[in-house]
PDB file of the backbone (N, CA, C, O) and the ligand in Angstrom, with CONECT records:
HET     ZN  A 101       1
ATOM      1  N   MET A   1     -28.097 120.947 142.365  1.00  0.00           N
ATOM      2  CA  MET A   1     -26.916 120.714 143.202  1.00  0.00           C
ATOM      3  C   MET A   1     -26.522 122.018 143.913  1.00  0.00           C
ATOM      4  O   MET A   1     -26.421 123.058 143.262  1.00  0.00           O
ATOM      5  N   PRO A   2     -26.303 121.983 145.199  1.00  0.00           N
ATOM      6  CA  PRO A   2     -25.969 123.214 145.928  1.00  0.00           C
ATOM      7  C   PRO A   2     -24.659 123.818 145.438  1.00  0.00           C
ATOM      8  O   PRO A   2     -23.759 123.110 144.987  1.00  0.00           O
ATOM      9  N   ALA A   3     -24.574 125.135 145.536  1.00  0.00           N
ATOM     10  CA  ALA A   3     -23.382 125.835 145.062  1.00  0.00           C
ATOM     11  C   ALA A   3     -22.140 125.483 145.877  1.00  0.00           C
ATOM     12  O   ALA A   3     -21.020 125.568 145.374  1.00  0.00           O
ATOM     13  N   ASP A   4     -22.338 125.090 147.133  1.00  0.00           N
ATOM     14  CA  ASP A   4     -21.173 124.805 147.974  1.00  0.00           C
ATOM     15  C   ASP A   4     -20.731 123.350 147.904  1.00  0.00           C
ATOM     16  O   ASP A   4     -19.841 122.928 148.643  1.00  0.00           O
ATOM     17  N   LEU A   5     -21.344 122.598 147.029  1.00  0.00           N
ATOM     18  CA  LEU A   5     -20.961 121.196 146.879  1.00  0.00           C
ATOM     19  C   LEU A   5     -19.984 121.031 145.720  1.00  0.00           C
ATOM     20  O   LEU A   5     -20.287 121.392 144.583  1.00  0.00           O
ATOM     21  N   HIS A   6     -18.813 120.483 146.020  1.00  0.00           N
ATOM     22  CA  HIS A   6     -17.792 120.255 145.004  1.00  0.00           C
ATOM     23  C   HIS A   6     -17.507 118.758 144.993  1.00  0.00           C
ATOM     24  O   HIS A   6     -16.622 118.285 145.707  1.00  0.00           O
ATOM     25  N   PRO A   7     -18.260 118.009 144.182  1.00  0.00           N
ATOM     26  CA  PRO A   7     -18.191 116.540 144.291  1.00  0.00           C
ATOM     27  C   PRO A   7     -16.850 115.936 143.888  1.00  0.00           C
ATOM     28  O   PRO A   7     -16.574 114.782 144.217  1.00  0.00           O
ATOM     29  N   ASP A   8     -16.003 116.702 143.176  1.00  0.00           N
ATOM     30  CA  ASP A   8     -14.697 116.157 142.815  1.00  0.00           C
ATOM     31  C   ASP A   8     -13.648 116.407 143.897  1.00  0.00           C
ATOM     32  O   ASP A   8     -12.530 115.896 143.825  1.00  0.00           O
ATOM     33  N   ASP A   9     -14.023 117.195 144.890  1.00  0.00           N
ATOM     34  CA  ASP A   9     -13.105 117.516 145.980  1.00  0.00           C
ATOM     35  C   ASP A   9     -13.525 116.689 147.191  1.00  0.00           C
ATOM     36  O   ASP A   9     -14.534 116.983 147.831  1.00  0.00           O
ATOM     37  N   LEU A  10     -12.748 115.657 147.503  1.00  0.00           N
ATOM     38  CA  LEU A  10     -13.127 114.707 148.552  1.00  0.00           C
ATOM     39  C   LEU A  10     -13.421 115.397 149.882  1.00  0.00           C
ATOM     40  O   LEU A  10     -14.442 115.117 150.509  1.00  0.00           O
ATOM     41  N   ALA A  11     -12.541 116.290 150.315  1.00  0.00           N
ATOM     42  CA  ALA A  11     -12.714 116.919 151.623  1.00  0.00           C
ATOM     43  C   ALA A  11     -13.998 117.747 151.673  1.00  0.00           C
ATOM     44  O   ALA A  11     -14.712 117.734 152.676  1.00  0.00           O
ATOM     45  N   ARG A  12     -14.286 118.466 150.590  1.00  0.00           N
ATOM     46  CA  ARG A  12     -15.470 119.316 150.592  1.00  0.00           C
ATOM     47  C   ARG A  12     -16.734 118.487 150.468  1.00  0.00           C
ATOM     48  O   ARG A  12     -17.750 118.810 151.084  1.00  0.00           O
ATOM     49  N   LEU A  13     -16.685 117.430 149.687  1.00  0.00           N
ATOM     50  CA  LEU A  13     -17.841 116.540 149.564  1.00  0.00           C
ATOM     51  C   LEU A  13     -18.185 115.918 150.918  1.00  0.00           C
ATOM     52  O   LEU A  13     -19.351 115.876 151.311  1.00  0.00           O
ATOM     53  N   VAL A  14     -17.179 115.446 151.615  1.00  0.00           N
ATOM     54  CA  VAL A  14     -17.408 114.811 152.918  1.00  0.00           C
ATOM     55  C   VAL A  14     -17.920 115.837 153.925  1.00  0.00           C
ATOM     56  O   VAL A  14     -18.816 115.545 154.717  1.00  0.00           O
ATOM     57  N   ARG A  15     -17.356 117.019 153.890  1.00  0.00           N
ATOM     58  CA  ARG A  15     -17.816 118.065 154.804  1.00  0.00           C
ATOM     59  C   ARG A  15     -19.293 118.375 154.543  1.00  0.00           C
ATOM     60  O   ARG A  15     -20.083 118.531 155.473  1.00  0.00           O
ATOM     61  N   TYR A  16     -19.645 118.461 153.262  1.00  0.00           N
ATOM     62  CA  TYR A  16     -21.044 118.717 152.888  1.00  0.00           C
ATOM     63  C   TYR A  16     -21.948 117.607 153.420  1.00  0.00           C
ATOM     64  O   TYR A  16     -22.994 117.883 154.007  1.00  0.00           O
ATOM     65  N   ALA A  17     -21.546 116.356 153.213  1.00  0.00           N
ATOM     66  CA  ALA A  17     -22.366 115.221 153.652  1.00  0.00           C
ATOM     67  C   ALA A  17     -22.531 115.220 155.164  1.00  0.00           C
ATOM     68  O   ALA A  17     -23.621 114.953 155.670  1.00  0.00           O
ATOM     69  N   LEU A  18     -21.463 115.514 155.883  1.00  0.00           N
ATOM     70  CA  LEU A  18     -21.531 115.539 157.345  1.00  0.00           C
ATOM     71  C   LEU A  18     -22.444 116.661 157.839  1.00  0.00           C
ATOM     72  O   LEU A  18     -23.208 116.475 158.787  1.00  0.00           O
ATOM     73  N   GLU A  19     -22.361 117.818 157.196  1.00  0.00           N
ATOM     74  CA  GLU A  19     -23.176 118.950 157.649  1.00  0.00           C
ATOM     75  C   GLU A  19     -24.645 118.756 157.306  1.00  0.00           C
ATOM     76  O   GLU A  19     -25.514 119.081 158.115  1.00  0.00           O
ATOM     77  N   THR A  20     -24.940 118.228 156.112  1.00  0.00           N
ATOM     78  CA  THR A  20     -26.334 118.095 155.713  1.00  0.00           C
ATOM     79  C   THR A  20     -27.041 116.956 156.445  1.00  0.00           C
ATOM     80  O   THR A  20     -28.271 116.930 156.487  1.00  0.00           O
ATOM     81  N   THR A  21     -26.300 116.023 157.018  1.00  0.00           N
ATOM     82  CA  THR A  21     -26.922 114.969 157.811  1.00  0.00           C
ATOM     83  C   THR A  21     -26.867 115.308 159.300  1.00  0.00           C
ATOM     84  O   THR A  21     -27.257 114.496 160.139  1.00  0.00           O
ATOM     85  N   ARG A  22     -26.384 116.505 159.627  1.00  0.00           N
ATOM     86  CA  ARG A  22     -26.283 116.974 161.017  1.00  0.00           C
ATOM     87  C   ARG A  22     -25.358 116.094 161.850  1.00  0.00           C
ATOM     88  O   ARG A  22     -25.540 115.963 163.060  1.00  0.00           O
ATOM     89  N   ALA A  23     -24.373 115.496 161.201  1.00  0.00           N
ATOM     90  CA  ALA A  23     -23.342 114.790 161.965  1.00  0.00           C
ATOM     91  C   ALA A  23     -22.368 115.823 162.543  1.00  0.00           C
ATOM     92  O   ALA A  23     -21.840 115.656 163.642  1.00  0.00           O
ATOM     93  N   THR A  24     -22.144 116.889 161.773  1.00  0.00           N
ATOM     94  CA  THR A  24     -21.318 117.997 162.250  1.00  0.00           C
ATOM     95  C   THR A  24     -22.036 119.302 161.933  1.00  0.00           C
ATOM     96  O   THR A  24     -22.953 119.336 161.112  1.00  0.00           O
ATOM     97  N   ALA A  25     -21.606 120.378 162.594  1.00  0.00           N
ATOM     98  CA  ALA A  25     -22.129 121.706 162.300  1.00  0.00           C
ATOM     99  C   ALA A  25     -21.010 122.708 162.491  1.00  0.00           C
ATOM    100  O   ALA A  25     -20.125 122.520 163.326  1.00  0.00           O
ATOM    101  N   VAL A  26     -21.059 123.775 161.708  1.00  0.00           N
ATOM    102  CA  VAL A  26     -20.107 124.863 161.902  1.00  0.00           C
ATOM    103  C   VAL A  26     -20.633 125.727 163.041  1.00  0.00           C
ATOM    104  O   VAL A  26     -21.825 126.029 163.092  1.00  0.00           O
ATOM    105  N   CYS A  27     -19.755 126.125 163.952  1.00  0.00           N
ATOM    106  CA  CYS A  27     -20.169 126.998 165.051  1.00  0.00           C
ATOM    107  C   CYS A  27     -20.740 128.291 164.469  1.00  0.00           C
ATOM    108  O   CYS A  27     -20.121 128.890 163.590  1.00  0.00           O
ATOM    109  N   PRO A  28     -21.928 128.739 164.950  1.00  0.00           N
ATOM    110  CA  PRO A  28     -22.515 129.967 164.396  1.00  0.00           C
ATOM    111  C   PRO A  28     -21.673 131.215 164.690  1.00  0.00           C
ATOM    112  O   PRO A  28     -21.847 132.248 164.044  1.00  0.00           O
ATOM    113  N   PHE A  29     -20.771 131.118 165.656  1.00  0.00           N
ATOM    114  CA  PHE A  29     -19.957 132.282 166.018  1.00  0.00           C
ATOM    115  C   PHE A  29     -18.522 132.181 165.506  1.00  0.00           C
ATOM    116  O   PHE A  29     -17.825 133.191 165.411  1.00  0.00           O
ATOM    117  N   HIS A  30     -18.089 130.990 165.181  1.00  0.00           N
ATOM    118  CA  HIS A  30     -16.723 130.768 164.706  1.00  0.00           C
ATOM    119  C   HIS A  30     -16.789 129.874 163.471  1.00  0.00           C
ATOM    120  O   HIS A  30     -16.870 128.651 163.580  1.00  0.00           O
ATOM    121  N   GLU A  31     -16.753 130.492 162.314  1.00  0.00           N
ATOM    122  CA  GLU A  31     -16.979 129.704 161.097  1.00  0.00           C
ATOM    123  C   GLU A  31     -15.828 128.766 160.762  1.00  0.00           C
ATOM    124  O   GLU A  31     -15.954 127.922 159.875  1.00  0.00           O
ATOM    125  N   ASP A  32     -14.706 128.907 161.465  1.00  0.00           N
ATOM    126  CA  ASP A  32     -13.591 127.998 161.242  1.00  0.00           C
ATOM    127  C   ASP A  32     -13.651 126.779 162.161  1.00  0.00           C
ATOM    128  O   ASP A  32     -12.806 125.889 162.067  1.00  0.00           O
ATOM    129  N   VAL A  33     -14.653 126.735 163.053  1.00  0.00           N
ATOM    130  CA  VAL A  33     -14.751 125.628 164.004  1.00  0.00           C
ATOM    131  C   VAL A  33     -15.881 124.678 163.603  1.00  0.00           C
ATOM    132  O   VAL A  33     -17.038 125.085 163.495  1.00  0.00           O
ATOM    133  N   ILE A  34     -15.534 123.418 163.385  1.00  0.00           N
ATOM    134  CA  ILE A  34     -16.539 122.398 163.085  1.00  0.00           C
ATOM    135  C   ILE A  34     -16.745 121.564 164.336  1.00  0.00           C
ATOM    136  O   ILE A  34     -15.789 121.085 164.947  1.00  0.00           O
ATOM    137  N   VAL A  35     -18.010 121.397 164.707  1.00  0.00           N
ATOM    138  CA  VAL A  35     -18.355 120.691 165.937  1.00  0.00           C
ATOM    139  C   VAL A  35     -19.086 119.395 165.584  1.00  0.00           C
ATOM    140  O   VAL A  35     -19.978 119.377 164.736  1.00  0.00           O
ATOM    141  N   ARG A  36     -18.694 118.333 166.241  1.00  0.00           N
ATOM    142  CA  ARG A  36     -19.324 117.033 166.037  1.00  0.00           C
ATOM    143  C   ARG A  36     -20.576 116.979 166.904  1.00  0.00           C
ATOM    144  O   ARG A  36     -20.479 116.943 168.130  1.00  0.00           O
ATOM    145  N   ILE A  37     -21.750 116.973 166.277  1.00  0.00           N
ATOM    146  CA  ILE A  37     -22.999 117.036 167.040  1.00  0.00           C
ATOM    147  C   ILE A  37     -23.852 115.781 166.866  1.00  0.00           C
ATOM    148  O   ILE A  37     -24.774 115.543 167.646  1.00  0.00           O
ATOM    149  N   GLY A  38     -23.549 114.981 165.847  1.00  0.00           N
ATOM    150  CA  GLY A  38     -24.407 113.841 165.553  1.00  0.00           C
ATOM    151  C   GLY A  38     -23.979 112.582 166.277  1.00  0.00           C
ATOM    152  O   GLY A  38     -22.909 112.526 166.883  1.00  0.00           O
ATOM    153  N   ASP A  39     -24.830 111.574 166.204  1.00  0.00           N
ATOM    154  CA  ASP A  39     -24.499 110.271 166.777  1.00  0.00           C
ATOM    155  C   ASP A  39     -23.996 109.348 165.657  1.00  0.00           C
ATOM    156  O   ASP A  39     -23.812 109.783 164.520  1.00  0.00           O
ATOM    157  N   ASP A  40     -23.783 108.094 165.987  1.00  0.00           N
ATOM    158  CA  ASP A  40     -23.282 107.135 165.000  1.00  0.00           C
ATOM    159  C   ASP A  40     -24.211 107.033 163.799  1.00  0.00           C
ATOM    160  O   ASP A  40     -23.758 106.865 162.667  1.00  0.00           O
ATOM    161  N   ALA A  41     -25.534 107.137 164.056  1.00  0.00           N
ATOM    162  CA  ALA A  41     -26.502 107.032 162.963  1.00  0.00           C
ATOM    163  C   ALA A  41     -26.324 108.175 161.979  1.00  0.00           C
ATOM    164  O   ALA A  41     -26.370 107.966 160.767  1.00  0.00           O
ATOM    165  N   ALA A  42     -26.121 109.379 162.490  1.00  0.00           N
ATOM    166  CA  ALA A  42     -25.921 110.543 161.622  1.00  0.00           C
ATOM    167  C   ALA A  42     -24.641 110.374 160.807  1.00  0.00           C
ATOM    168  O   ALA A  42     -24.583 110.746 159.635  1.00  0.00           O
ATOM    169  N   GLU A  43     -23.620 109.810 161.444  1.00  0.00           N
ATOM    170  CA  GLU A  43     -22.344 109.644 160.755  1.00  0.00           C
ATOM    171  C   GLU A  43     -22.418 108.575 159.673  1.00  0.00           C
ATOM    172  O   GLU A  43     -21.818 108.728 158.609  1.00  0.00           O
ATOM    173  N   SER A  44     -23.142 107.502 159.932  1.00  0.00           N
ATOM    174  CA  SER A  44     -23.273 106.492 158.886  1.00  0.00           C
ATOM    175  C   SER A  44     -24.213 106.977 157.784  1.00  0.00           C
ATOM    176  O   SER A  44     -24.056 106.608 156.620  1.00  0.00           O
ATOM    177  N   HIS A  45     -25.187 107.802 158.154  1.00  0.00           N
ATOM    178  CA  HIS A  45     -26.058 108.434 157.167  1.00  0.00           C
ATOM    179  C   HIS A  45     -25.228 109.333 156.248  1.00  0.00           C
ATOM    180  O   HIS A  45     -25.452 109.365 155.038  1.00  0.00           O
ATOM    181  N   ALA A  46     -24.279 110.056 156.822  1.00  0.00           N
ATOM    182  CA  ALA A  46     -23.398 110.921 156.029  1.00  0.00           C
ATOM    183  C   ALA A  46     -22.599 110.096 155.022  1.00  0.00           C
ATOM    184  O   ALA A  46     -22.423 110.508 153.875  1.00  0.00           O
ATOM    185  N   LEU A  47     -22.121 108.943 155.450  1.00  0.00           N
ATOM    186  CA  LEU A  47     -21.372 108.074 154.536  1.00  0.00           C
ATOM    187  C   LEU A  47     -22.262 107.624 153.384  1.00  0.00           C
ATOM    188  O   LEU A  47     -21.852 107.657 152.224  1.00  0.00           O
ATOM    189  N   GLU A  48     -23.484 107.204 153.709  1.00  0.00           N
ATOM    190  CA  GLU A  48     -24.405 106.757 152.662  1.00  0.00           C
ATOM    191  C   GLU A  48     -24.722 107.889 151.694  1.00  0.00           C
ATOM    192  O   GLU A  48     -24.793 107.679 150.483  1.00  0.00           O
ATOM    193  N   ARG A  49     -24.914 109.095 152.237  1.00  0.00           N
ATOM    194  CA  ARG A  49     -25.206 110.230 151.369  1.00  0.00           C
ATOM    195  C   ARG A  49     -24.021 110.530 150.451  1.00  0.00           C
ATOM    196  O   ARG A  49     -24.190 110.765 149.255  1.00  0.00           O
ATOM    197  N   ALA A  50     -22.828 110.517 151.027  1.00  0.00           N
ATOM    198  CA  ALA A  50     -21.631 110.825 150.234  1.00  0.00           C
ATOM    199  C   ALA A  50     -21.436 109.804 149.109  1.00  0.00           C
ATOM    200  O   ALA A  50     -21.005 110.157 148.012  1.00  0.00           O
ATOM    201  N   LYS A  51     -21.755 108.547 149.388  1.00  0.00           N
ATOM    202  CA  LYS A  51     -21.604 107.493 148.377  1.00  0.00           C
ATOM    203  C   LYS A  51     -22.499 107.724 147.173  1.00  0.00           C
ATOM    204  O   LYS A  51     -22.193 107.276 146.067  1.00  0.00           O
ATOM    205  N   ARG A  52     -23.614 108.430 147.391  1.00  0.00           N
ATOM    206  CA  ARG A  52     -24.587 108.617 146.314  1.00  0.00           C
ATOM    207  C   ARG A  52     -24.357 109.883 145.506  1.00  0.00           C
ATOM    208  O   ARG A  52     -25.035 110.107 144.503  1.00  0.00           O
ATOM    209  N   ILE A  53     -23.414 110.708 145.924  1.00  0.00           N
ATOM    210  CA  ILE A  53     -23.183 111.957 145.198  1.00  0.00           C
ATOM    211  C   ILE A  53     -22.169 111.702 144.080  1.00  0.00           C
ATOM    212  O   ILE A  53     -21.012 111.380 144.353  1.00  0.00           O
ATOM    213  N   PRO A  54     -22.598 111.843 142.830  1.00  0.00           N
ATOM    214  CA  PRO A  54     -21.677 111.558 141.729  1.00  0.00           C
ATOM    215  C   PRO A  54     -20.671 112.684 141.499  1.00  0.00           C
ATOM    216  O   PRO A  54     -20.959 113.862 141.713  1.00  0.00           O
ATOM    217  N   LYS A  55     -19.488 112.279 141.059  1.00  0.00           N
ATOM    218  CA  LYS A  55     -18.487 113.250 140.624  1.00  0.00           C
ATOM    219  C   LYS A  55     -18.907 113.807 139.269  1.00  0.00           C
ATOM    220  O   LYS A  55     -19.884 113.347 138.677  1.00  0.00           O
ATOM    221  N   SER A  56     -18.169 114.794 138.784  1.00  0.00           N
ATOM    222  CA  SER A  56     -18.550 115.428 137.520  1.00  0.00           C
ATOM    223  C   SER A  56     -18.463 114.450 136.344  1.00  0.00           C
ATOM    224  O   SER A  56     -19.101 114.672 135.315  1.00  0.00           O
ATOM    225  N   ASP A  57     -17.686 113.375 136.480  1.00  0.00           N
ATOM    226  CA  ASP A  57     -17.605 112.394 135.391  1.00  0.00           C
ATOM    227  C   ASP A  57     -18.645 111.276 135.545  1.00  0.00           C
ATOM    228  O   ASP A  57     -18.657 110.320 134.769  1.00  0.00           O
ATOM    229  N   GLY A  58     -19.525 111.406 136.563  1.00  0.00           N
ATOM    230  CA  GLY A  58     -20.606 110.439 136.722  1.00  0.00           C
ATOM    231  C   GLY A  58     -20.276 109.269 137.627  1.00  0.00           C
ATOM    232  O   GLY A  58     -21.179 108.533 138.027  1.00  0.00           O
ATOM    233  N   SER A  59     -19.013 109.075 137.961  1.00  0.00           N
ATOM    234  CA  SER A  59     -18.638 108.003 138.888  1.00  0.00           C
ATOM    235  C   SER A  59     -18.837 108.488 140.321  1.00  0.00           C
ATOM    236  O   SER A  59     -19.075 109.675 140.547  1.00  0.00           O
ATOM    237  N   THR A  60     -18.742 107.585 141.278  1.00  0.00           N
ATOM    238  CA  THR A  60     -18.874 107.986 142.677  1.00  0.00           C
ATOM    239  C   THR A  60     -17.604 107.610 143.432  1.00  0.00           C
ATOM    240  O   THR A  60     -16.814 106.786 142.972  1.00  0.00           O
ATOM    241  N   TRP A  61     -17.423 108.219 144.586  1.00  0.00           N
ATOM    242  CA  TRP A  61     -16.251 107.934 145.399  1.00  0.00           C
ATOM    243  C   TRP A  61     -16.336 106.529 145.985  1.00  0.00           C
ATOM    244  O   TRP A  61     -17.418 106.014 146.268  1.00  0.00           O
ATOM    245  N   ASP A  62     -15.181 105.936 146.155  1.00  0.00           N
ATOM    246  CA  ASP A  62     -15.075 104.626 146.778  1.00  0.00           C
ATOM    247  C   ASP A  62     -15.481 104.718 148.262  1.00  0.00           C
ATOM    248  O   ASP A  62     -15.084 105.652 148.959  1.00  0.00           O
ATOM    249  N   GLY A  63     -16.267 103.751 148.733  1.00  0.00           N
ATOM    250  CA  GLY A  63     -16.773 103.791 150.099  1.00  0.00           C
ATOM    251  C   GLY A  63     -15.681 103.841 151.143  1.00  0.00           C
ATOM    252  O   GLY A  63     -15.815 104.538 152.149  1.00  0.00           O
ATOM    253  N   GLN A  64     -14.592 103.104 150.918  1.00  0.00           N
ATOM    254  CA  GLN A  64     -13.496 103.096 151.893  1.00  0.00           C
ATOM    255  C   GLN A  64     -12.807 104.455 151.944  1.00  0.00           C
ATOM    256  O   GLN A  64     -12.445 104.939 153.016  1.00  0.00           O
ATOM    257  N   THR A  65     -12.630 105.068 150.768  1.00  0.00           N
ATOM    258  CA  THR A  65     -12.007 106.395 150.701  1.00  0.00           C
ATOM    259  C   THR A  65     -12.861 107.404 151.462  1.00  0.00           C
ATOM    260  O   THR A  65     -12.343 108.224 152.220  1.00  0.00           O
ATOM    261  N   LEU A  66     -14.194 107.332 151.247  1.00  0.00           N
ATOM    262  CA  LEU A  66     -15.115 108.234 151.940  1.00  0.00           C
ATOM    263  C   LEU A  66     -15.082 107.991 153.442  1.00  0.00           C
ATOM    264  O   LEU A  66     -15.063 108.931 154.236  1.00  0.00           O
ATOM    265  N   ASN A  67     -15.075 106.724 153.816  1.00  0.00           N
ATOM    266  CA  ASN A  67     -15.073 106.377 155.237  1.00  0.00           C
ATOM    267  C   ASN A  67     -13.819 106.912 155.929  1.00  0.00           C
ATOM    268  O   ASN A  67     -13.885 107.407 157.054  1.00  0.00           O
ATOM    269  N   ASP A  68     -12.678 106.807 155.248  1.00  0.00           N
ATOM    270  CA  ASP A  68     -11.420 107.304 155.807  1.00  0.00           C
ATOM    271  C   ASP A  68     -11.471 108.821 155.993  1.00  0.00           C
ATOM    272  O   ASP A  68     -11.032 109.351 157.014  1.00  0.00           O
ATOM    273  N   GLU A  69     -12.017 109.504 154.986  1.00  0.00           N
ATOM    274  CA  GLU A  69     -12.073 110.968 155.064  1.00  0.00           C
ATOM    275  C   GLU A  69     -13.075 111.425 156.130  1.00  0.00           C
ATOM    276  O   GLU A  69     -12.830 112.402 156.838  1.00  0.00           O
ATOM    277  N   ILE A  70     -14.197 110.718 156.239  1.00  0.00           N
ATOM    278  CA  ILE A  70     -15.165 111.031 157.293  1.00  0.00           C
ATOM    279  C   ILE A  70     -14.506 110.854 158.661  1.00  0.00           C
ATOM    280  O   ILE A  70     -14.676 111.693 159.546  1.00  0.00           O
ATOM    281  N   GLY A  71     -13.770 109.786 158.832  1.00  0.00           N
ATOM    282  CA  GLY A  71     -13.074 109.550 160.090  1.00  0.00           C
ATOM    283  C   GLY A  71     -12.067 110.648 160.389  1.00  0.00           C
ATOM    284  O   GLY A  71     -11.927 111.076 161.535  1.00  0.00           O
ATOM    285  N   ARG A  72     -11.366 111.103 159.356  1.00  0.00           N
ATOM    286  CA  ARG A  72     -10.377 112.159 159.529  1.00  0.00           C
ATOM    287  C   ARG A  72     -11.054 113.466 159.949  1.00  0.00           C
ATOM    288  O   ARG A  72     -10.591 114.153 160.860  1.00  0.00           O
ATOM    289  N   GLN A  73     -12.159 113.800 159.269  1.00  0.00           N
ATOM    290  CA  GLN A  73     -12.833 115.059 159.590  1.00  0.00           C
ATOM    291  C   GLN A  73     -13.489 115.017 160.971  1.00  0.00           C
ATOM    292  O   GLN A  73     -13.473 116.008 161.702  1.00  0.00           O
ATOM    293  N   LEU A  74     -14.061 113.873 161.320  1.00  0.00           N
ATOM    294  CA  LEU A  74     -14.662 113.755 162.653  1.00  0.00           C
ATOM    295  C   LEU A  74     -13.583 113.824 163.728  1.00  0.00           C
ATOM    296  O   LEU A  74     -13.804 114.376 164.805  1.00  0.00           O
ATOM    297  N   GLY A  75     -12.417 113.260 163.429  1.00  0.00           N
ATOM    298  CA  GLY A  75     -11.317 113.302 164.377  1.00  0.00           C
ATOM    299  C   GLY A  75     -10.817 114.723 164.591  1.00  0.00           C
ATOM    300  O   GLY A  75     -10.368 115.075 165.682  1.00  0.00           O
ATOM    301  N   ALA A  76     -10.897 115.539 163.538  1.00  0.00           N
ATOM    302  CA  ALA A  76     -10.425 116.926 163.618  1.00  0.00           C
ATOM    303  C   ALA A  76     -11.469 117.849 164.226  1.00  0.00           C
ATOM    304  O   ALA A  76     -11.134 118.936 164.696  1.00  0.00           O
ATOM    305  N   ALA A  77     -12.742 117.426 164.222  1.00  0.00           N
ATOM    306  CA  ALA A  77     -13.820 118.280 164.723  1.00  0.00           C
ATOM    307  C   ALA A  77     -13.811 118.337 166.248  1.00  0.00           C
ATOM    308  O   ALA A  77     -13.339 117.419 166.920  1.00  0.00           O
ATOM    309  N   ALA A  78     -14.346 119.439 166.776  1.00  0.00           N
ATOM    310  CA  ALA A  78     -14.520 119.556 168.227  1.00  0.00           C
ATOM    311  C   ALA A  78     -15.661 118.635 168.638  1.00  0.00           C
ATOM    312  O   ALA A  78     -16.585 118.404 167.859  1.00  0.00           O
ATOM    313  N   ASP A  79     -15.601 118.112 169.849  1.00  0.00           N
ATOM    314  CA  ASP A  79     -16.598 117.139 170.276  1.00  0.00           C
ATOM    315  C   ASP A  79     -17.716 117.800 171.070  1.00  0.00           C
ATOM    316  O   ASP A  79     -17.509 118.210 172.212  1.00  0.00           O
ATOM    317  N   GLY A  80     -18.913 117.906 170.468  1.00  0.00           N
ATOM    318  CA  GLY A  80     -20.106 118.349 171.201  1.00  0.00           C
ATOM    319  C   GLY A  80     -20.317 119.848 171.276  1.00  0.00           C
ATOM    320  O   GLY A  80     -21.438 120.315 171.077  1.00  0.00           O
ATOM    321  N   CYS A  81     -19.269 120.621 171.558  1.00  0.00           N
ATOM    322  CA  CYS A  81     -19.437 122.069 171.617  1.00  0.00           C
ATOM    323  C   CYS A  81     -18.148 122.757 171.175  1.00  0.00           C
ATOM    324  O   CYS A  81     -17.063 122.175 171.192  1.00  0.00           O
ATOM    325  N   CYS A  82     -18.311 124.011 170.782  1.00  0.00           N
ATOM    326  CA  CYS A  82     -17.187 124.773 170.241  1.00  0.00           C
ATOM    327  C   CYS A  82     -16.213 125.168 171.349  1.00  0.00           C
ATOM    328  O   CYS A  82     -16.624 125.805 172.319  1.00  0.00           O
ATOM    329  N   PRO A  83     -14.931 124.805 171.231  1.00  0.00           N
ATOM    330  CA  PRO A  83     -13.968 125.138 172.293  1.00  0.00           C
ATOM    331  C   PRO A  83     -13.760 126.648 172.453  1.00  0.00           C
ATOM    332  O   PRO A  83     -13.455 127.119 173.549  1.00  0.00           O
ATOM    333  N   LYS A  84     -13.923 127.400 171.371  1.00  0.00           N
ATOM    334  CA  LYS A  84     -13.755 128.859 171.473  1.00  0.00           C
ATOM    335  C   LYS A  84     -14.903 129.473 172.265  1.00  0.00           C
ATOM    336  O   LYS A  84     -14.689 130.371 173.079  1.00  0.00           O
ATOM    337  N   CYS A  85     -16.142 128.981 172.024  1.00  0.00           N
ATOM    338  CA  CYS A  85     -17.289 129.482 172.773  1.00  0.00           C
ATOM    339  C   CYS A  85     -17.165 129.090 174.239  1.00  0.00           C
ATOM    340  O   CYS A  85     -17.499 129.866 175.133  1.00  0.00           O
ATOM    341  N   GLN A  86     -16.683 127.885 174.469  1.00  0.00           N
ATOM    342  CA  GLN A  86     -16.508 127.403 175.832  1.00  0.00           C
ATOM    343  C   GLN A  86     -15.493 128.274 176.573  1.00  0.00           C
ATOM    344  O   GLN A  86     -15.699 128.641 177.730  1.00  0.00           O
ATOM    345  N   ALA A  87     -14.412 128.594 175.897  1.00  0.00           N
ATOM    346  CA  ALA A  87     -13.374 129.435 176.512  1.00  0.00           C
ATOM    347  C   ALA A  87     -13.934 130.818 176.811  1.00  0.00           C
ATOM    348  O   ALA A  87     -13.633 131.393 177.857  1.00  0.00           O
ATOM    349  N   ALA A  88     -14.747 131.360 175.904  1.00  0.00           N
ATOM    350  CA  ALA A  88     -15.329 132.681 176.111  1.00  0.00           C
ATOM    351  C   ALA A  88     -16.288 132.649 177.298  1.00  0.00           C
ATOM    352  O   ALA A  88     -16.318 133.577 178.106  1.00  0.00           O
ATOM    353  N   ALA A  89     -17.070 131.574 177.398  1.00  0.00           N
ATOM    354  CA  ALA A  89     -18.040 131.450 178.487  1.00  0.00           C
ATOM    355  C   ALA A  89     -17.341 131.354 179.839  1.00  0.00           C
ATOM    356  O   ALA A  89     -17.875 131.778 180.864  1.00  0.00           O
ATOM    357  N   GLN A  90     -16.142 130.789 179.820  1.00  0.00           N
ATOM    358  CA  GLN A  90     -15.398 130.635 181.076  1.00  0.00           C
ATOM    359  C   GLN A  90     -14.535 131.856 181.370  1.00  0.00           C
ATOM    360  O   GLN A  90     -13.826 131.893 182.376  1.00  0.00           O
ATOM    361  N   GLY A  91     -14.597 132.856 180.490  1.00  0.00           N
ATOM    362  CA  GLY A  91     -13.865 134.093 180.715  1.00  0.00           C
ATOM    363  C   GLY A  91     -12.368 133.964 180.532  1.00  0.00           C
ATOM    364  O   GLY A  91     -11.603 134.769 181.063  1.00  0.00           O
ATOM    365  N   THR A  92     -11.940 132.950 179.780  1.00  0.00           N
ATOM    366  CA  THR A  92     -10.515 132.760 179.545  1.00  0.00           C
ATOM    367  C   THR A  92     -10.098 133.291 178.177  1.00  0.00           C
ATOM    368  O   THR A  92      -9.031 132.952 177.664  1.00  0.00           O
ATOM    369  N   GLY A  93     -10.954 134.129 177.594  1.00  0.00           N
ATOM    370  CA  GLY A  93     -10.650 134.689 176.289  1.00  0.00           C
ATOM    371  C   GLY A  93     -11.276 133.867 175.189  1.00  0.00           C
ATOM    372  O   GLY A  93     -11.572 132.686 175.372  1.00  0.00           O
ATOM    373  N   ALA A  94     -11.479 134.499 174.037  1.00  0.00           N
ATOM    374  CA  ALA A  94     -12.142 133.817 172.936  1.00  0.00           C
ATOM    375  C   ALA A  94     -11.131 133.336 171.928  1.00  0.00           C
ATOM    376  O   ALA A  94     -11.502 132.733 170.920  1.00  0.00           O
TER     377      ALA A  94
HETATM  378 ZN    ZN A 101     -17.833 129.053 168.720  1.00  0.00          ZN2+
END
């Protein structure tokens, strides 16, 4: 199990699933910026992956709970490209 995976922490588990299925990625220049890069297939793959990751007590997260959290994280993510990089490229500051 990867060191950055915390299966009892819903937000971190979902973030891990989204990143490992390439539904989202952290900007290489801004580690606080998560960018939505995947398509619907990647996002549903992330849900399936998250459903299979057991918590420390051996149970798994409820699919609806995971789906809600995935939706929340995708909603919070930047769409397609990092807004900070875009601003820097346009010379409006980083
Ligand atoms: Zn960036």
